[in-house]
C-alpha positions as CSV (number, residue, x, y, z in Angstrom):
1,M,19.1,-1.9,-14.6
2,D,22.2,-3.8,-13.6
3,I,21.9,-4.0,-9.8
4,K,24.1,-6.2,-7.7
5,I,22.5,-6.6,-4.2
6,T,25.2,-8.7,-2.7
7,N,28.0,-10.8,-4.1
8,D,25.5,-13.7,-4.7
9,I,22.2,-11.9,-5.2
10,R,21.3,-10.1,-8.5
11,Y,18.4,-8.0,-9.5
12,I,16.7,-9.3,-12.7
13,G,13.4,-7.3,-12.6
14,V,11.9,-5.0,-15.2
15,D,10.4,-1.6,-15.4
16,D,6.9,-0.9,-16.9
17,H,6.7,2.6,-18.4
18,K,3.6,1.9,-20.5
19,I,1.2,1.3,-17.6
20,D,-1.2,4.1,-16.7
21,L,-3.3,2.5,-13.9
22,F,-1.9,-0.1,-11.6
23,E,-4.5,-2.7,-10.7
24,G,-6.9,-0.6,-12.9
25,L,-7.2,2.0,-10.1
26,Y,-4.0,3.7,-9.1
27,D,-2.4,6.4,-11.2
28,V,1.3,5.6,-11.8
29,P,2.8,8.4,-13.8
30,N,6.3,7.2,-12.9
31,G,5.7,3.6,-14.0
32,M,6.0,0.4,-12.0
33,A,8.8,-2.0,-11.2
34,Y,8.1,-5.7,-11.3
35,N,11.0,-7.0,-9.2
36,S,12.7,-10.4,-9.5
37,Y,15.9,-11.6,-8.0
38,V,18.3,-14.6,-8.4
39,I,20.5,-16.1,-5.6
40,L,23.6,-17.7,-7.0
41,D,25.1,-20.4,-4.8
42,E,25.8,-24.2,-5.0
43,K,22.2,-24.3,-5.9
44,I,20.4,-21.4,-7.5
45,A,17.0,-19.9,-6.5
46,V,15.1,-17.4,-8.6
47,M,12.8,-15.2,-6.5
48,D,9.4,-14.7,-8.4
49,T,8.9,-13.8,-12.1
50,V,7.5,-10.6,-13.7
51,G,4.4,-9.4,-15.4
52,D,2.9,-10.4,-18.8
53,G,4.6,-8.8,-21.7
54,F,8.0,-8.7,-20.1
55,G,8.9,-12.4,-20.2
56,D,11.6,-12.2,-22.9
57,E,13.3,-9.3,-21.2
58,W,13.2,-11.1,-17.8
59,L,14.5,-14.4,-19.2
60,G,17.3,-12.5,-21.0
61,K,18.4,-10.9,-17.7
62,L,18.1,-14.3,-15.9
63,D,20.3,-16.0,-18.6
64,A,22.9,-13.2,-18.3
65,A,23.0,-13.7,-14.5
66,L,23.2,-17.4,-14.7
67,A,26.2,-17.3,-17.1
68,G,25.5,-20.8,-18.4
69,R,24.3,-22.3,-15.2
70,R,20.7,-23.6,-14.6
71,P,18.4,-22.7,-11.7
72,D,17.3,-25.3,-9.2
73,Y,14.3,-23.4,-7.7
74,L,11.7,-20.8,-8.5
75,V,10.4,-19.3,-5.3
76,V,6.9,-18.0,-5.8
77,Q,6.1,-15.7,-3.0
78,H,3.0,-14.1,-4.5
79,V,0.8,-15.3,-7.3
80,E,-0.7,-12.0,-8.4
81,P,-0.1,-11.9,-12.2
82,D,2.3,-9.0,-12.2
83,H,4.7,-11.4,-10.4
84,S,3.6,-14.8,-11.7
85,A,2.8,-14.4,-15.4
86,N,6.0,-16.1,-16.5
87,I,5.9,-19.2,-14.3
88,A,5.0,-21.4,-17.2
89,A,7.7,-19.9,-19.4
90,F,10.3,-20.5,-16.7
91,M,9.3,-24.1,-16.0
92,E,9.3,-24.9,-19.7
93,R,12.8,-23.3,-20.1
94,F,14.2,-25.1,-17.0
95,P,12.4,-28.5,-16.8
96,D,14.5,-29.7,-13.9
97,A,13.6,-26.8,-11.7
98,T,11.3,-27.0,-8.6
99,I,8.7,-24.4,-7.6
100,C,8.7,-23.5,-3.9
101,A,5.5,-21.9,-2.7
102,S,2.7,-22.2,-0.2
103,Q,-0.1,-24.7,-0.5
104,Q,-2.6,-21.9,-1.3
105,A,-0.2,-20.6,-3.9
106,F,-0.3,-23.8,-5.9
107,K,-4.1,-23.7,-5.9
108,L,-3.9,-20.1,-7.3
109,I,-1.3,-21.1,-9.9
110,A,-3.6,-23.8,-11.1
111,A,-6.5,-21.3,-11.2
112,F,-4.6,-18.8,-13.2
113,Y,-2.5,-21.0,-15.4
114,G,-4.2,-24.4,-15.5
115,R,-1.4,-26.4,-13.9
116,D,-0.3,-26.9,-10.3
117,Y,3.1,-28.6,-11.0
118,A,2.4,-31.4,-8.6
119,D,5.4,-33.3,-9.9
120,R,7.8,-30.4,-9.5
121,R,6.9,-28.6,-6.4
122,M,8.0,-28.0,-2.8
123,V,5.2,-26.8,-0.5
124,V,6.6,-24.4,2.2
125,A,5.1,-23.4,5.5
126,Q,6.2,-21.1,8.4
127,D,9.9,-21.6,9.2
128,A,10.5,-24.1,6.4
129,K,14.1,-23.9,5.1
130,L,15.8,-24.3,1.8
131,E,19.5,-24.9,1.7
132,L,21.3,-23.5,-1.3
133,G,24.9,-23.8,0.1
134,R,26.2,-20.7,1.9
135,H,22.7,-19.4,1.8
136,T,19.9,-20.8,3.9
137,L,16.4,-19.5,3.0
138,T,13.8,-19.4,5.8
139,F,10.1,-18.9,4.8
140,F,7.7,-16.7,6.7
141,T,4.0,-17.1,5.9
142,A,2.2,-13.8,5.5
143,P,-1.4,-14.6,4.7
144,M,-3.4,-11.5,3.5
145,V,-0.4,-9.3,3.1
146,H,-2.1,-8.8,0.9
147,W,-3.3,-12.1,-0.7
148,P,-3.9,-15.4,1.2
149,E,-1.0,-17.4,-0.4
150,V,1.9,-15.0,0.4
151,V,5.1,-16.1,1.8
152,M,8.3,-14.1,2.4
153,T,11.8,-15.4,2.3
154,Y,14.8,-14.5,4.6
155,D,18.3,-15.2,3.6
156,S,20.4,-15.6,6.7
157,A,23.7,-15.4,5.0
158,D,23.3,-11.9,3.6
159,K,20.5,-10.8,6.0
160,V,18.2,-10.1,3.1
161,L,14.4,-10.2,3.4
162,F,12.5,-10.9,0.1
163,S,9.3,-9.2,1.3
164,A,6.8,-10.0,-1.5
165,D,4.5,-6.9,-1.9
166,A,5.3,-5.5,1.6
167,F,7.5,-2.4,1.7
168,G,6.7,-1.8,-2.0
169,K,5.9,1.5,-3.6
170,F,4.6,3.0,-6.9
171,G,7.2,4.0,-9.4
172,A,9.7,2.2,-11.7
173,Q,13.1,1.0,-10.5
174,D,14.8,3.6,-12.6
175,Y,12.7,6.5,-11.2
176,D,14.6,8.6,-8.7
177,D,11.7,9.8,-6.5
178,P,12.5,13.3,-5.2
179,E,10.0,12.8,-2.4
180,G,11.8,9.7,-1.2
181,W,10.4,6.3,-0.4
182,S,7.6,7.2,2.1
183,C,5.2,9.2,-0.1
184,E,4.4,6.7,-2.8
185,A,5.0,3.8,-0.4
186,R,2.3,5.3,1.8
187,R,-0.2,5.6,-1.1
188,Y,0.6,2.1,-2.1
189,Y,0.2,0.7,1.4
190,F,-3.1,2.4,2.2
191,G,-4.5,1.7,-1.2
192,I,-3.5,-1.9,-1.5
193,V,-2.5,-3.3,1.8
194,G,-4.3,-1.0,4.2
195,K,-7.3,-3.2,5.0
196,F,-5.0,-5.9,6.4
197,G,-3.3,-4.0,9.2
198,A,-3.8,-6.9,11.7
199,Q,-2.1,-9.3,9.3
200,V,0.8,-6.9,8.8
201,Q,1.2,-6.5,12.5
202,A,1.4,-10.3,12.8
203,L,4.1,-10.4,10.2
204,L,6.1,-7.7,11.9
205,K,6.0,-9.8,15.1
206,K,7.4,-12.8,13.3
207,L,10.2,-10.6,11.9
208,S,10.9,-8.8,15.2
209,G,14.0,-10.9,16.1
210,V,15.4,-11.1,12.6
211,E,18.5,-9.2,11.7
212,L,17.9,-7.3,8.5
213,K,20.4,-5.5,6.2
214,T,18.4,-5.3,3.0
215,I,14.7,-5.5,2.0
216,C,13.9,-6.7,-1.5
217,S,10.3,-6.0,-2.3
218,L,8.4,-7.0,-5.5
219,H,7.8,-3.3,-6.3
220,G,9.9,-0.2,-5.9
221,P,13.5,0.2,-4.8
222,I,15.8,-2.2,-2.9
223,L,16.0,-0.9,0.7
224,T,19.4,-0.8,2.4
225,G,21.2,1.0,5.1
226,D,19.2,2.1,8.2
227,L,16.0,0.2,7.8
228,S,14.4,1.6,10.9
229,E,12.4,4.3,9.0
230,Y,10.7,1.7,6.9
231,L,9.9,-0.7,9.7
232,T,8.7,2.1,12.0
233,L,6.3,3.5,9.3
234,Y,5.0,0.0,8.5
235,N,4.3,-0.5,12.2
236,T,2.6,2.9,12.4
237,W,0.5,2.3,9.3
238,S,-0.5,-1.2,10.1
239,G,-1.3,-0.3,13.7
240,Y,-3.5,2.6,12.5
241,G,-1.4,5.0,14.4
242,V,-1.0,8.7,13.6
243,E,2.1,9.4,11.5
244,T,1.8,13.2,11.3
245,E,-0.1,15.6,13.6
246,G,-2.4,17.8,11.6
247,V,-5.9,18.3,10.2
248,V,-7.2,17.1,6.9
249,I,-10.3,18.9,5.4
250,A,-11.9,16.7,2.7
251,Y,-14.7,18.6,1.0
252,T,-17.0,18.5,-2.0
253,T,-18.8,21.5,-3.4
254,V,-21.5,22.3,-6.0
255,Y,-21.6,26.0,-6.3
256,G,-18.6,26.9,-4.2
257,H,-20.2,27.6,-0.9
258,T,-19.0,24.4,0.8
259,R,-15.5,25.1,-0.6
260,E,-15.7,28.6,1.0
261,A,-16.6,26.9,4.3
262,A,-13.6,24.5,4.0
263,E,-11.2,27.3,3.2
264,Y,-12.5,29.5,6.0
265,L,-12.1,26.6,8.5
266,A,-8.5,26.0,7.2
267,E,-7.7,29.7,7.8
268,Q,-9.1,29.6,11.3
269,L,-7.2,26.4,12.1
270,R,-3.9,28.1,11.2
271,K,-4.8,31.1,13.2
272,N,-5.4,28.7,16.2
273,G,-1.9,27.4,15.8
274,V,-2.4,24.2,13.8
275,K,0.8,23.9,11.8
276,R,-0.3,21.3,9.2
277,V,-3.6,21.7,7.5
278,V,-4.4,19.8,4.3
279,V,-7.4,20.8,2.2
280,N,-8.6,18.3,-0.5
281,D,-11.3,18.9,-3.1
282,L,-12.4,15.3,-3.4
283,A,-13.9,15.7,-6.9
284,R,-10.6,17.1,-8.3
285,T,-7.8,15.5,-6.4
286,D,-6.5,11.9,-6.6
287,M,-8.9,9.8,-4.4
288,Y,-6.1,7.6,-3.2
289,E,-3.9,10.5,-2.3
290,D,-6.9,11.7,-0.2
291,V,-7.2,8.3,1.4
292,E,-3.5,8.4,2.2
293,D,-3.9,11.8,3.8
294,A,-6.8,10.7,6.0
295,F,-4.8,7.7,7.4
296,R,-1.6,9.7,7.8
297,H,-3.1,12.5,10.0
298,G,-4.9,12.3,13.3
299,K,-7.9,14.6,12.6
300,L,-10.3,14.6,9.7
301,V,-13.0,17.1,8.7
302,L,-15.7,15.8,6.3
303,C,-17.3,18.8,4.7
304,T,-19.9,18.2,2.1
305,T,-23.2,19.1,0.6
306,T,-26.5,17.2,0.9
307,Y,-27.4,15.5,-2.3
308,N,-30.6,13.5,-3.0
309,G,-31.4,13.7,0.6
310,G,-28.1,12.1,1.6
311,V,-24.3,12.3,1.2
312,F,-22.7,13.8,-2.0
313,P,-21.6,10.9,-4.2
314,V,-17.9,11.7,-4.2
315,M,-17.9,12.1,-0.4
316,R,-19.7,8.8,0.0
317,E,-17.1,7.1,-2.2
318,F,-14.3,8.6,-0.1
319,I,-15.8,7.4,3.2
320,E,-16.3,3.9,1.7
321,H,-12.6,3.8,0.9
322,L,-11.8,4.7,4.5
323,T,-14.2,2.2,6.1
324,E,-13.3,-0.7,4.0
325,R,-9.7,-0.2,5.0
326,G,-10.5,-0.2,8.7
327,Y,-10.3,3.5,9.4
328,Q,-9.9,4.0,13.2
329,N,-8.3,5.8,16.1
330,R,-9.1,9.3,14.7
331,T,-10.9,12.5,15.5
332,V,-13.6,13.3,12.9
333,A,-15.6,16.5,12.5
334,L,-18.7,16.9,10.3
335,V,-19.6,20.0,8.3
336,E,-22.8,19.8,6.2
337,N,-24.4,22.1,3.7
338,G,-28.0,22.0,2.6
339,A,-30.2,24.8,1.3
340,W,-33.5,23.5,2.8
341,A,-32.9,20.1,4.4
342,P,-29.3,19.4,5.5
343,M,-28.9,15.6,5.9
344,A,-25.3,15.0,5.0
345,A,-23.9,14.9,8.6
346,K,-26.4,12.3,9.6
347,G,-25.5,10.1,6.6
348,M,-21.7,10.5,7.1
349,R,-22.0,9.6,10.8
350,A,-24.0,6.5,9.9
351,M,-21.3,5.4,7.4
352,L,-18.7,5.7,10.1
353,E,-20.6,3.9,12.8
354,G,-18.7,0.6,12.3
355,C,-15.3,2.2,12.6
356,K,-13.3,1.6,15.8
357,D,-12.3,4.4,18.2
358,I,-13.7,7.3,16.2
359,T,-14.1,10.4,18.3
360,F,-16.5,13.0,16.9
361,T,-16.0,16.6,17.8
362,N,-18.5,18.3,20.1
363,A,-18.7,21.2,17.7
364,S,-20.6,20.6,14.4
365,V,-21.3,22.9,11.6
366,K,-24.5,23.4,9.5
367,V,-24.4,25.7,6.5
368,L,-27.7,26.7,5.0
369,A,-26.8,27.4,1.3
370,S,-24.0,30.0,2.0
371,L,-21.9,31.1,4.9
372,T,-23.5,33.4,7.5
373,D,-22.3,34.9,10.7
374,E,-23.9,32.0,12.5
375,S,-22.2,29.3,10.5
376,R,-18.9,31.2,10.7
377,A,-19.2,31.2,14.4
378,Q,-19.7,27.4,14.3
379,L,-16.6,27.0,12.2
380,D,-14.7,29.2,14.6
381,A,-15.8,26.9,17.5
382,L,-14.8,23.8,15.5
383,A,-11.4,25.2,14.7
384,K,-10.7,26.0,18.3
385,E,-11.7,22.4,19.4
386,L,-9.6,20.8,16.7
387,A,-6.6,23.0,17.6
388,E,-6.8,21.8,21.2
């Protein structure tokens, strides 16, 4: 795509429509964008490269943007291979160029590509500056957002933040997402960045006094106009706040009885005035969509069968995804099913013990094989408590 960001900044990224799983985990039916940019000034800076298999396309776009000129700098903000696979090709094509990156980045470049470019590098730290002419670039260190070497770059002339993977989303650049930015950005954030909320909060504090007109991420669309929505959501997500009031019921089922309990509870929640109820069958829905839902909403019901004397495998996997991403500040209810020895609730509670500020409901539910008047009454009490 021919995208002109400002008079001096051009988009030279590529779209990957062949990929099926991003990072081998995340379903990306609408492809992925590997974004790269070039700043044209008295000196020229290229912002990151692109993934393997797209080098010729990327270098062709770069040559077109350069119009016969030669770049002075390659800024490497993030060494993950979807952004760094063409460093060597760039440095070979432009032997007078200098790489600008963090000290940790050069170690990773050597680990991935066998060379650290000691003779052609500029190591940057927090608040380091690079003068291009009209454009002055200021670097912000962002360790563990979401790799240790990450830096972000602010152009004070055009008020543009090159944000590495932050503010990115799933989907190719040429995909016009009918659901807008937040849906796939949320799944991207909680899947990939979610564990590092404290580090994202630290970054947002560094950026708090910076005037921003445009955010150029390494994935997804260029963000312009009113940026408050994106910044507010990132603050909410990284602070483990509640974005949307509502109840998520995440369930597993073997013979349908636990599903019946989940659906009955959803019906009672709606009757008690809960406007947003999300019901996810963990074995049949996208696991990372389910994780997104759990972090988005303030209340979560874990509804599962006892299996091998413990927690059903898919539920166990779901809870592990939550805990390794720092799940916290939520209300959790437990619904267990077991024909002769229900043990799932005990196991789920134990898995969540290390989470901060989890409030378990007073009401709990035990289903013995199938729903009865007694277990329906327990579900009624739970619905009433969650509605309050």
